[in-house]
Backbone bond lengths (Angstrom), bond angles and torsions (degrees), N, CA, C in turn:
res aa  C-N    CA-C-N  psi(-1)  N-CA   C-N-CA  omega(-1)  CA-C   N-CA-C  phi
1 E - - - 1.431 - - 1.537 110.42 -
2 R 1.330 115.91 -39.97 1.456 118.52 176.43 1.508 111.34 -62.47
3 Q 1.271 116.00 -38.72 1.467 120.18 179.32 1.519 109.54 -62.84
4 N 1.297 116.28 -42.44 1.461 121.53 179.45 1.530 109.80 -64.16
5 W 1.331 115.89 -42.54 1.458 120.23 179.42 1.514 110.36 -66.30
6 L 1.326 117.03 -39.17 1.459 122.30 178.38 1.518 110.35 -64.20
7 E 1.299 116.93 -43.62 1.469 120.57 179.20 1.534 110.46 -65.10
8 T 1.322 116.54 -40.41 1.461 120.59 178.53 1.522 109.73 -64.42
9 S 1.334 115.72 -43.00 1.463 119.85 178.74 1.519 111.06 -63.47
10 E 1.334 116.04 -42.52 1.472 120.65 177.81 1.528 110.51 -61.76
11 A 1.311 117.32 -41.99 1.464 121.27 179.83 1.530 109.58 -65.03
12 E 1.330 116.17 -42.82 1.468 119.15 178.30 1.527 110.94 -64.69
13 R 1.367 115.32 -39.58 1.461 119.53 178.93 1.523 110.23 -62.53
14 R 1.327 117.12 -43.43 1.467 120.62 178.44 1.527 110.92 -63.09
15 I 1.331 115.01 -41.72 1.468 119.21 178.71 1.528 109.48 -62.49
16 L 1.353 116.08 -45.48 1.462 120.19 179.60 1.530 111.27 -64.88
17 E 1.341 117.22 -40.71 1.468 120.31 177.52 1.521 110.54 -63.56
18 D 1.331 115.34 -40.65 1.470 119.72 178.65 1.534 110.07 -63.38
19 K 1.353 115.85 -44.26 1.467 119.31 177.26 1.531 110.27 -61.96
20 F 1.356 115.17 -42.29 1.459 119.75 -179.91 1.528 110.49 -61.52
21 C 1.342 116.71 -43.57 1.473 120.32 178.95 1.523 110.73 -62.40
22 K 1.324 115.25 -43.82 1.464 118.70 179.85 1.528 110.90 -64.53
23 K 1.348 116.65 -42.79 1.463 120.18 179.12 1.530 110.34 -64.81
24 T 1.346 116.25 -40.29 1.463 120.22 179.02 1.525 110.18 -63.94
25 E 1.331 115.75 -44.06 1.469 120.41 178.45 1.528 110.38 -62.98
26 R 1.313 116.15 -42.02 1.476 120.52 178.41 1.531 110.22 -63.10
27 L 1.329 116.19 -42.04 1.459 120.74 178.35 1.528 110.55 -62.05
28 Q 1.322 116.89 -43.42 1.467 120.55 178.84 1.529 110.78 -63.16
29 N 1.329 115.67 -41.82 1.469 119.37 177.54 1.534 110.86 -62.34
30 L 1.328 115.59 -43.93 1.463 119.26 179.29 1.528 111.23 -64.42
31 E 1.337 117.02 -38.69 1.468 120.31 178.15 1.527 110.82 -64.91
32 R 1.357 116.46 -41.02 1.474 119.84 176.67 1.527 110.71 -63.05
33 D 1.340 115.39 -44.50 1.467 119.25 178.08 1.529 111.02 -60.98
34 M 1.333 115.12 -41.09 1.455 119.15 179.91 1.532 110.55 -64.53
35 E 1.312 117.78 -42.30 1.467 121.16 177.94 1.527 110.85 -62.80
36 Q 1.329 115.47 -42.16 1.463 119.67 179.00 1.531 110.13 -63.95
37 Q 1.321 116.36 -42.84 1.461 119.61 178.09 1.523 111.32 -64.93
38 K 1.348 116.94 -37.86 1.464 119.97 176.57 1.522 110.36 -60.30
39 K 1.339 115.99 -44.15 1.468 119.78 178.94 1.524 110.52 -63.12
40 Q 1.335 116.06 -43.88 1.461 119.46 179.27 1.532 110.63 -63.09
41 H 1.320 116.35 -42.43 1.467 119.73 178.72 1.528 110.71 -64.92
42 S 1.324 115.37 -38.36 1.463 118.99 178.54 1.526 110.58 -63.08
43 V 1.330 116.42 -43.18 1.467 120.81 177.98 1.527 109.79 -64.02
44 T 1.320 116.20 -42.94 1.464 120.25 179.22 1.529 110.78 -62.13
45 V 1.329 116.38 -43.83 1.468 120.31 178.84 1.522 110.02 -62.61
46 D 1.341 116.78 -43.82 1.468 120.12 178.30 1.524 111.08 -60.40
47 N 1.331 116.00 -43.54 1.470 119.69 178.70 1.527 111.38 -63.27
48 L 1.321 115.84 -41.23 1.468 119.09 179.17 1.528 111.24 -67.11
49 L 1.331 116.78 -38.04 1.469 119.69 176.52 1.521 110.77 -63.55
50 L 1.323 116.05 -42.82 1.466 120.27 178.23 1.528 110.44 -63.18
51 Q 1.314 115.49 -43.05 1.468 120.09 178.67 1.531 110.27 -62.95
52 T 1.326 116.46 -40.47 1.466 120.65 177.72 1.522 110.70 -62.54
53 Q 1.328 116.36 -43.96 1.466 120.08 178.38 1.523 110.62 -61.88
54 N 1.331 116.14 -42.59 1.466 119.64 178.96 1.529 111.01 -62.48
55 L 1.322 116.14 -42.35 1.465 119.79 179.27 1.527 111.05 -66.64
56 E 1.329 116.64 -38.85 1.468 119.45 177.81 1.523 110.89 -64.96
57 T 1.337 116.42 -39.84 1.463 120.33 177.56 1.525 110.25 -64.37
58 A 1.325 116.38 -43.99 1.469 120.06 178.60 1.530 110.44 -62.80
59 L 1.324 116.62 -40.90 1.464 120.61 178.75 1.525 110.58 -63.75
60 K 1.325 116.47 -42.64 1.469 120.60 178.44 1.528 110.14 -61.24
61 N 1.337 116.16 -43.59 1.467 120.04 178.44 1.526 111.19 -63.28
62 E 1.313 116.90 -41.34 1.467 120.57 178.61 1.529 110.54 -63.24
63 R 1.334 115.67 -39.57 1.467 118.75 178.13 1.522 110.72 -64.42
64 L 1.338 116.60 -39.71 1.465 119.91 177.46 1.524 110.59 -63.13
65 V 1.333 116.04 -41.32 1.464 120.35 178.47 1.528 109.78 -62.75
66 I 1.325 116.42 -42.60 1.468 120.32 -179.76 1.525 110.33 -63.50
67 V 1.336 116.48 -42.79 1.471 119.70 178.44 1.526 109.90 -60.92
68 E 1.329 116.48 -43.70 1.469 120.73 179.46 1.526 110.87 -64.45
69 E 1.324 116.91 -41.87 1.467 120.74 178.94 1.531 110.71 -64.36
70 R 1.325 116.97 -38.97 1.468 119.66 177.69 1.524 110.43 -65.06
71 R 1.337 116.23 -40.04 1.461 119.88 178.54 1.526 110.08 -62.19
72 K 1.337 115.71 -45.27 1.471 119.82 178.67 1.527 110.75 -62.71
73 L 1.327 116.22 -40.57 1.465 120.17 178.76 1.525 110.47 -61.91
74 A 1.329 116.70 -43.11 1.470 119.95 178.85 1.527 110.36 -62.54
75 Q 1.339 116.67 -40.44 1.469 119.95 177.45 1.524 110.73 -62.87
76 L 1.331 115.86 -44.95 1.468 119.61 179.58 1.526 111.21 -63.29
77 Q 1.326 116.49 -41.09 1.466 119.35 179.05 1.526 110.32 -63.42
78 H 1.322 116.96 -41.74 1.461 120.50 178.52 1.530 110.32 -63.98
79 A 1.351 115.89 -45.56 1.468 119.67 179.35 1.529 110.44 -61.78
80 Y 1.330 116.88 -41.72 1.461 120.72 178.79 1.527 110.32 -61.95
81 T 1.333 116.00 -44.46 1.469 119.92 179.68 1.525 110.43 -60.45
82 C 1.338 116.07 -45.44 1.474 119.65 179.39 1.527 110.93 -62.93
83 L 1.337 116.52 -45.28 1.466 119.88 179.15 1.522 111.10 -61.91
84 F 1.325 116.35 -42.07 1.458 119.29 179.76 1.525 110.77 -63.50
85 Q 1.335 116.70 -41.87 1.466 119.76 178.48 1.526 110.63 -63.16
86 D 1.344 116.42 -43.32 1.471 119.81 177.55 1.523 110.92 -61.90
87 Y 1.331 116.21 -43.36 1.463 121.12 179.83 1.532 110.16 -62.44
88 D 1.334 115.89 -43.31 1.461 120.36 179.61 1.532 110.64 -62.63
89 K 1.338 117.02 -43.85 1.470 120.62 177.63 1.522 110.69 -61.28
90 K 1.345 116.05 -42.87 1.468 120.20 -179.41 1.525 110.25 -63.17
91 L 1.324 117.12 -44.35 1.467 119.95 178.22 1.525 111.22 -60.20
92 K 1.319 116.25 -43.70 1.468 119.70 -179.98 1.525 111.05 -64.58
93 S 1.350 116.36 -42.82 1.472 118.02 -179.74 1.527 110.83 -68.17
94 E 1.348 117.69 -36.26 1.470 120.10 176.18 1.523 110.39 -65.22
95 K 1.323 115.55 -39.45 1.462 119.31 179.01 1.527 109.93 -64.03
96 Q 1.338 116.32 -42.84 1.460 119.63 177.61 1.523 110.66 -65.12
97 A 1.351 117.01 -40.97 1.464 120.54 179.28 1.522 110.04 -63.31
98 N 1.334 116.72 -42.98 1.471 120.16 177.94 1.523 110.69 -63.18
99 H 1.314 115.61 -40.22 1.467 119.72 178.92 1.533 110.05 -64.23
100 R 1.334 116.38 -44.23 1.468 119.89 178.70 1.527 110.71 -65.81
101 R 1.349 115.14 -39.74 1.462 119.24 178.56 1.519 109.76 -62.11
102 G 1.331 115.57 -41.05 1.464 119.98 177.45 1.520 111.25 -62.58
103 E 1.336 115.73 -42.61 1.467 119.31 177.66 1.528 110.66 -64.64
104 A 1.346 115.95 -41.18 1.472 119.83 179.54 1.522 110.16 -64.23
105 D 1.344 116.70 -41.53 1.473 119.78 178.16 1.527 110.28 -62.87
106 T 1.326 115.73 -42.93 1.465 119.89 179.05 1.526 110.42 -61.45
107 L 1.333 115.41 -45.70 1.468 118.99 178.57 1.529 111.46 -63.94
108 A 1.327 116.82 -39.83 1.467 120.45 178.62 1.520 110.02 -63.69
109 N 1.333 117.26 -41.45 1.471 120.95 177.75 1.523 110.52 -63.84
110 R 1.313 116.42 -43.49 1.471 119.83 179.34 1.532 110.62 -64.48
111 L 1.351 114.98 -39.46 1.463 119.17 177.88 1.523 110.59 -63.69
112 A 1.349 116.03 -43.30 1.466 119.91 179.52 1.523 110.02 -62.74
113 E 1.328 117.03 -42.57 1.462 120.36 178.95 1.533 110.82 -65.11
114 A 1.334 115.48 -40.04 1.469 118.94 178.84 1.522 110.40 -65.28
115 E 1.337 116.27 -40.55 1.470 119.51 178.05 1.524 110.53 -63.56
116 K 1.346 116.25 -40.79 1.472 119.20 177.90 1.522 110.19 -63.26
117 A 1.321 115.00 -44.46 1.470 118.73 -179.75 1.521 110.31 -63.32
118 L 1.320 116.00 -41.21 1.458 119.95 178.13 1.521 110.79 -63.91
119 A 1.326 115.59 -41.44 1.465 119.88 178.97 1.523 110.05 -63.98
120 L 1.319 117.94 -40.02 1.459 121.05 178.49 1.524 110.61 -64.50
121 K 1.315 115.86 -43.09 1.466 119.05 179.04 1.526 110.18 -65.66
122 Q 1.322 114.98 -38.73 1.470 118.68 178.76 1.520 109.64 -63.55
123 D 1.349 115.69 -39.97 1.468 119.56 178.35 1.527 110.22 -64.16
124 L 1.309 116.59 -39.07 1.451 120.27 179.69 1.527 110.95 -66.80
125 I 1.287 115.60 -37.91 1.457 119.69 179.54 1.521 109.36 -68.91
126 D 1.249 118.88 -39.24 1.463 122.57 -177.38 1.493 106.85 -75.69
């Protein structure tokens, strides 16, 4: 009976050792997989950080471009305002010059008519 119990115990011990070996091997495999996944995650995180930095740099550059474009727009608006004011002044001065020219022409015509009338009267007197 002891022999039978010893054999049963030995068989159970072998079964338990076999289970232990399999569990140990499974644990080692899982640890290797976990390490590999950690490395992959680390690479992924590094890539995402690099991508974030690149996007931040691109965003900063775009903001600089926008600031420069706004500055140029403000310059153009100022130049347009100045040109428009100059154009408006020129139109007004041309209008005044035309008005004065018209008055001068009218006065010259009246003077010519008066001279003709005076000449006619002078002829009549003579």
